[in-house]
Backbone atoms as SQL, in Angstrom:
CREATE TABLE atoms (id INTEGER PRIMARY KEY, chain TEXT, resi INTEGER, resn TEXT, atom TEXT, x REAL, y REAL, z REAL);
INSERT INTO atoms VALUES
  (1, 'A', 1, 'MET', 'N', 0.832, -1.124, -0.002),
  (2, 'A', 1, 'MET', 'CA', 0.010, 0.006, 0.098),
  (3, 'A', 1, 'MET', 'C', 0.909, 1.286, 0.024),
  (4, 'A', 2, 'LEU', 'N', 0.538, 2.140, -0.846),
  (5, 'A', 2, 'LEU', 'CA', 1.200, 3.390, -1.004),
  (6, 'A', 2, 'LEU', 'C', 0.379, 4.429, -0.403),
  (7, 'A', 3, 'TYR', 'N', 0.910, 5.450, 0.282),
  (8, 'A', 3, 'TYR', 'CA', 0.030, 6.662, 0.721),
  (9, 'A', 3, 'TYR', 'C', 0.875, 7.635, 0.184),
  (10, 'A', 4, 'SER', 'N', 0.190, 8.491, -0.862),
  (11, 'A', 4, 'SER', 'CA', 0.898, 9.631, -1.220),
  (12, 'A', 4, 'SER', 'C', 0.027, 10.863, -1.457),
  (13, 'A', 5, 'TRP', 'N', 0.536, 12.048, -1.350),
  (14, 'A', 5, 'TRP', 'CA', -0.234, 13.213, -1.441),
  (15, 'A', 5, 'TRP', 'C', -0.448, 13.528, -3.180),
  (16, 'A', 6, 'ARG', 'N', 0.386, 12.688, -3.811),
  (17, 'A', 6, 'ARG', 'CA', 0.268, 13.043, -5.358),
  (18, 'A', 6, 'ARG', 'C', -1.112, 12.243, -5.895),
  (19, 'A', 7, 'THR', 'N', -1.545, 12.581, -7.006),
  (20, 'A', 7, 'THR', 'CA', -2.670, 12.011, -7.577),
  (21, 'A', 7, 'THR', 'C', -2.016, 11.167, -8.727),
  (22, 'A', 8, 'ILE', 'N', -2.835, 10.295, -9.316),
  (23, 'A', 8, 'ILE', 'CA', -2.377, 9.472, -10.429),
  (24, 'A', 8, 'ILE', 'C', -1.823, 10.114, -11.649),
  (25, 'A', 9, 'GLU', 'N', -2.469, 11.215, -11.836),
  (26, 'A', 9, 'GLU', 'CA', -2.177, 12.146, -12.867),
  (27, 'A', 9, 'GLU', 'C', -0.639, 12.721, -12.652),
  (28, 'A', 10, 'GLN', 'N', -0.381, 13.033, -11.338),
  (29, 'A', 10, 'GLN', 'CA', 0.813, 13.670, -11.068),
  (30, 'A', 10, 'GLN', 'C', 1.941, 12.485, -11.148),
  (31, 'A', 11, 'ILE', 'N', 1.690, 11.311, -10.700),
  (32, 'A', 11, 'ILE', 'CA', 2.692, 10.310, -10.661),
  (33, 'A', 11, 'ILE', 'C', 2.981, 10.050, -12.023),
  (34, 'A', 12, 'ARG', 'N', 2.063, 10.051, -13.064),
  (35, 'A', 12, 'ARG', 'CA', 2.204, 9.729, -14.555),
  (36, 'A', 12, 'ARG', 'C', 3.166, 10.879, -15.176),
  (37, 'A', 13, 'LYS', 'N', 2.726, 12.204, -14.841),
  (38, 'A', 13, 'LYS', 'CA', 3.285, 13.353, -15.336),
  (39, 'A', 13, 'LYS', 'C', 4.873, 13.303, -14.892),
  (40, 'A', 14, 'GLU', 'N', 5.116, 12.891, -13.607),
  (41, 'A', 14, 'GLU', 'CA', 6.447, 13.035, -13.033),
  (42, 'A', 14, 'GLU', 'C', 7.200, 11.867, -13.431),
  (43, 'A', 15, 'ASN', 'N', 6.674, 10.889, -14.235),
  (44, 'A', 15, 'ASN', 'CA', 7.346, 9.677, -14.673),
  (45, 'A', 15, 'ASN', 'C', 7.833, 8.786, -13.294),
  (46, 'A', 16, 'LEU', 'N', 6.882, 8.792, -12.342),
  (47, 'A', 16, 'LEU', 'CA', 7.207, 7.883, -11.197),
  (48, 'A', 16, 'LEU', 'C', 6.560, 6.526, -11.360),
  (49, 'A', 17, 'GLU', 'N', 5.994, 6.024, -12.273),
  (50, 'A', 17, 'GLU', 'CA', 5.383, 4.764, -12.380),
  (51, 'A', 17, 'GLU', 'C', 6.349, 3.673, -12.224),
  (52, 'A', 18, 'LEU', 'N', 7.653, 3.846, -12.576),
  (53, 'A', 18, 'LEU', 'CA', 8.565, 2.878, -12.331),
  (54, 'A', 18, 'LEU', 'C', 8.782, 2.467, -10.873),
  (55, 'A', 19, 'TYR', 'N', 8.589, 3.545, -10.083),
  (56, 'A', 19, 'TYR', 'CA', 8.910, 3.302, -8.637),
  (57, 'A', 19, 'TYR', 'C', 7.511, 2.584, -7.969),
  (58, 'A', 20, 'ILE', 'N', 6.510, 2.563, -8.752),
  (59, 'A', 20, 'ILE', 'CA', 5.332, 1.964, -7.945),
  (60, 'A', 20, 'ILE', 'C', 4.781, 0.659, -8.707),
  (61, 'A', 21, 'LYS', 'N', 5.554, 0.040, -9.531),
  (62, 'A', 21, 'LYS', 'CA', 5.242, -0.918, -10.413),
  (63, 'A', 21, 'LYS', 'C', 5.106, -2.361, -9.598),
  (64, 'A', 22, 'HIS', 'N', 5.542, -2.310, -8.290),
  (65, 'A', 22, 'HIS', 'CA', 5.330, -3.555, -7.460),
  (66, 'A', 22, 'HIS', 'C', 4.464, -3.279, -6.454),
  (67, 'A', 23, 'ILE', 'N', 3.637, -2.149, -6.461),
  (68, 'A', 23, 'ILE', 'CA', 2.555, -1.819, -5.494),
  (69, 'A', 23, 'ILE', 'C', 1.204, -2.062, -6.157),
  (70, 'A', 24, 'ASP', 'N', 0.380, -2.728, -5.319),
  (71, 'A', 24, 'ASP', 'CA', -0.948, -3.091, -5.881),
  (72, 'A', 24, 'ASP', 'C', -1.931, -1.814, -5.653),
  (73, 'A', 25, 'TYR', 'N', -2.102, -1.243, -4.381),
  (74, 'A', 25, 'TYR', 'CA', -2.885, -0.145, -4.217),
  (75, 'A', 25, 'TYR', 'C', -2.399, 1.101, -3.540),
  (76, 'A', 26, 'GLY', 'N', -2.851, 2.269, -3.722),
  (77, 'A', 26, 'GLY', 'CA', -2.477, 3.530, -3.134),
  (78, 'A', 26, 'GLY', 'C', -3.634, 4.270, -2.845),
  (79, 'A', 27, 'VAL', 'N', -3.421, 5.071, -1.613),
  (80, 'A', 27, 'VAL', 'CA', -4.341, 6.166, -1.135),
  (81, 'A', 27, 'VAL', 'C', -3.700, 7.411, -1.839),
  (82, 'A', 28, 'LEU', 'N', -4.296, 7.986, -2.629),
  (83, 'A', 28, 'LEU', 'CA', -3.670, 9.130, -3.376),
  (84, 'A', 28, 'LEU', 'C', -4.582, 10.266, -3.120),
  (85, 'A', 29, 'GLY', 'N', -3.713, 11.590, -3.192),
  (86, 'A', 29, 'GLY', 'CA', -4.230, 12.821, -2.870),
  (87, 'A', 29, 'GLY', 'C', -3.851, 13.341, -1.425),
  (88, 'A', 30, 'SER', 'N', -3.839, 14.850, -1.335),
  (89, 'A', 30, 'SER', 'CA', -3.355, 15.185, 0.012),
  (90, 'A', 30, 'SER', 'C', -4.498, 15.168, 0.899),
  (91, 'A', 31, 'TYR', 'N', -4.224, 14.891, 2.247),
  (92, 'A', 31, 'TYR', 'CA', -5.252, 14.785, 3.300),
  (93, 'A', 31, 'TYR', 'C', -5.606, 16.073, 3.611),
  (94, 'A', 32, 'ASN', 'N', -7.058, 16.341, 3.767),
  (95, 'A', 32, 'ASN', 'CA', -7.541, 17.606, 4.209),
  (96, 'A', 32, 'ASN', 'C', -8.381, 17.472, 5.244),
  (97, 'A', 33, 'LYS', 'N', -8.124, 18.065, 6.493),
  (98, 'A', 33, 'LYS', 'CA', -8.781, 17.749, 7.601),
  (99, 'A', 33, 'LYS', 'C', -10.259, 18.354, 7.568),
  (100, 'A', 34, 'ASP', 'N', -10.301, 19.348, 6.757),
  (101, 'A', 34, 'ASP', 'CA', -11.721, 20.019, 6.496),
  (102, 'A', 34, 'ASP', 'C', -12.667, 19.122, 5.749),
  (103, 'A', 35, 'LEU', 'N', -12.005, 17.966, 5.076),
  (104, 'A', 35, 'LEU', 'CA', -12.969, 17.165, 4.309),
  (105, 'A', 35, 'LEU', 'C', -12.937, 15.656, 5.089),
  (106, 'A', 36, 'TYR', 'N', -12.552, 15.627, 6.206),
  (107, 'A', 36, 'TYR', 'CA', -12.443, 14.483, 7.050),
  (108, 'A', 36, 'TYR', 'C', -13.782, 13.667, 7.072),
  (109, 'A', 37, 'VAL', 'N', -13.849, 12.376, 6.901),
  (110, 'A', 37, 'VAL', 'CA', -14.987, 11.604, 7.117),
  (111, 'A', 37, 'VAL', 'C', -14.472, 10.284, 7.981),
  (112, 'A', 38, 'SER', 'N', -15.158, 10.155, 9.125),
  (113, 'A', 38, 'SER', 'CA', -14.805, 9.300, 10.167),
  (114, 'A', 38, 'SER', 'C', -14.921, 7.904, 9.551),
  (115, 'A', 39, 'ASN', 'N', -14.279, 6.891, 10.035),
  (116, 'A', 39, 'ASN', 'CA', -14.461, 5.369, 9.825),
  (117, 'A', 39, 'ASN', 'C', -14.394, 5.019, 8.374),
  (118, 'A', 40, 'THR', 'N', -13.598, 5.840, 7.395),
  (119, 'A', 40, 'THR', 'CA', -13.412, 5.490, 6.105),
  (120, 'A', 40, 'THR', 'C', -12.035, 5.339, 5.630),
  (121, 'A', 41, 'LEU', 'N', -11.714, 4.764, 4.570),
  (122, 'A', 41, 'LEU', 'CA', -10.387, 4.801, 3.876),
  (123, 'A', 41, 'LEU', 'C', -10.556, 5.021, 2.446),
  (124, 'A', 42, 'PRO', 'N', -9.971, 6.229, 2.075),
  (125, 'A', 42, 'PRO', 'CA', -9.376, 7.099, 2.784),
  (126, 'A', 42, 'PRO', 'C', -10.118, 8.048, 3.674),
  (127, 'A', 43, 'SER', 'N', -9.455, 8.849, 4.586),
  (128, 'A', 43, 'SER', 'CA', -10.085, 9.556, 5.602),
  (129, 'A', 43, 'SER', 'C', -10.453, 11.011, 5.234),
  (130, 'A', 44, 'SER', 'N', -10.127, 11.482, 3.983),
  (131, 'A', 44, 'SER', 'CA', -10.746, 12.765, 3.507),
  (132, 'A', 44, 'SER', 'C', -11.333, 12.627, 2.114),
  (133, 'A', 45, 'THR', 'N', -12.322, 13.361, 1.750),
  (134, 'A', 45, 'THR', 'CA', -13.210, 12.988, 0.644),
  (135, 'A', 45, 'THR', 'C', -12.517, 13.532, -0.676),
  (136, 'A', 46, 'ASN', 'N', -11.247, 14.105, -0.527),
  (137, 'A', 46, 'ASN', 'CA', -10.558, 14.477, -1.711),
  (138, 'A', 46, 'ASN', 'C', -9.522, 13.426, -2.119),
  (139, 'A', 47, 'GLN', 'N', -9.304, 12.573, -1.253),
  (140, 'A', 47, 'GLN', 'CA', -8.466, 11.389, -1.474),
  (141, 'A', 47, 'GLN', 'C', -9.305, 10.253, -2.132),
  (142, 'A', 48, 'TYR', 'N', -8.558, 9.337, -2.715),
  (143, 'A', 48, 'TYR', 'CA', -9.042, 8.051, -3.399),
  (144, 'A', 48, 'TYR', 'C', -8.195, 6.895, -3.293),
  (145, 'A', 49, 'ILE', 'N', -8.833, 5.768, -3.304),
  (146, 'A', 49, 'ILE', 'CA', -7.904, 4.439, -3.416),
  (147, 'A', 49, 'ILE', 'C', -7.702, 4.157, -5.011),
  (148, 'A', 50, 'TYR', 'N', -6.441, 3.835, -5.342),
  (149, 'A', 50, 'TYR', 'CA', -6.185, 3.459, -6.654),
  (150, 'A', 50, 'TYR', 'C', -5.629, 2.166, -6.810),
  (151, 'A', 51, 'ASP', 'N', -6.044, 1.400, -7.761),
  (152, 'A', 51, 'ASP', 'CA', -5.681, 0.010, -8.062),
  (153, 'A', 51, 'ASP', 'C', -4.621, 0.196, -9.208),
  (154, 'A', 52, 'PHE', 'N', -3.493, 0.034, -8.919),
  (155, 'A', 52, 'PHE', 'CA', -2.471, 0.141, -9.922),
  (156, 'A', 52, 'PHE', 'C', -2.291, -0.884, -10.867),
  (157, 'A', 53, 'LYS', 'N', -2.563, -2.236, -10.602),
  (158, 'A', 53, 'LYS', 'CA', -2.518, -3.319, -11.499),
  (159, 'A', 53, 'LYS', 'C', -3.664, -3.180, -12.502),
  (160, 'A', 54, 'ASN', 'N', -4.876, -2.697, -12.072),
  (161, 'A', 54, 'ASN', 'CA', -6.012, -2.464, -13.012),
  (162, 'A', 54, 'ASN', 'C', -6.368, -1.022, -13.376),
  (163, 'A', 55, 'ASN', 'N', -5.450, -0.225, -13.219),
  (164, 'A', 55, 'ASN', 'CA', -5.487, 1.156, -13.536),
  (165, 'A', 55, 'ASN', 'C', -6.842, 1.874, -13.421),
  (166, 'A', 56, 'LYS', 'N', -7.304, 1.771, -12.141),
  (167, 'A', 56, 'LYS', 'CA', -8.580, 2.368, -11.877),
  (168, 'A', 56, 'LYS', 'C', -8.871, 2.882, -10.508),
  (169, 'A', 57, 'LYS', 'N', -9.686, 3.940, -10.209),
  (170, 'A', 57, 'LYS', 'CA', -9.891, 4.449, -9.068),
  (171, 'A', 57, 'LYS', 'C', -11.176, 3.480, -8.290),
  (172, 'A', 58, 'LEU', 'N', -10.857, 3.160, -7.000),
  (173, 'A', 58, 'LEU', 'CA', -11.852, 2.320, -6.341),
  (174, 'A', 58, 'LEU', 'C', -12.714, 3.139, -5.337),
  (175, 'A', 59, 'LYS', 'N', -13.976, 2.657, -4.903),
  (176, 'A', 59, 'LYS', 'CA', -14.648, 3.313, -4.020),
  (177, 'A', 59, 'LYS', 'C', -14.026, 3.332, -2.601),
  (178, 'A', 60, 'SER', 'N', -14.308, 4.345, -1.819),
  (179, 'A', 60, 'SER', 'CA', -13.881, 4.404, -0.443),
  (180, 'A', 60, 'SER', 'C', -14.486, 3.199, 0.396),
  (181, 'A', 61, 'ILE', 'N', -13.648, 2.761, 1.464),
  (182, 'A', 61, 'ILE', 'CA', -14.110, 1.630, 2.126),
  (183, 'A', 61, 'ILE', 'C', -14.555, 2.263, 3.534),
  (184, 'A', 62, 'LYS', 'N', -15.725, 1.743, 3.957),
  (185, 'A', 62, 'LYS', 'CA', -16.401, 2.022, 5.224),
  (186, 'A', 62, 'LYS', 'C', -15.738, 1.074, 6.349),
  (187, 'A', 63, 'LEU', 'N', -15.105, 1.600, 7.192),
  (188, 'A', 63, 'LEU', 'CA', -14.544, 0.782, 8.152),
  (189, 'A', 63, 'LEU', 'C', -15.432, 0.550, 9.548),
  (190, 'A', 64, 'LYS', 'N', -15.393, -0.789, 9.959),
  (191, 'A', 64, 'LYS', 'CA', -16.398, -1.125, 10.974),
  (192, 'A', 64, 'LYS', 'C', -15.565, -0.972, 12.163),
  (193, 'A', 65, 'ARG', 'N', -16.082, -0.333, 13.179),
  (194, 'A', 65, 'ARG', 'CA', -15.443, -0.327, 14.573),
  (195, 'A', 65, 'ARG', 'C', -16.373, -1.131, 15.581),
  (196, 'A', 66, 'GLY', 'N', -15.741, -1.807, 16.379),
  (197, 'A', 66, 'GLY', 'CA', -16.424, -2.611, 17.262),
  (198, 'A', 66, 'GLY', 'C', -15.792, -2.976, 18.458);
């Protein structure tokens, strides 16, 4: 899992794909505490989960607390 303030577009523009070729998923985008949502991954609405192997954004994950 990669956590980065960069977006997939920035990763591609900066030719950083070589460094992530062995990573399956990433949480991309900078964290913004004003957009915080509790019990989710990623934890701010401007971030997203990216599947590098299938080249697509995934839905946020609702975390169960118990």
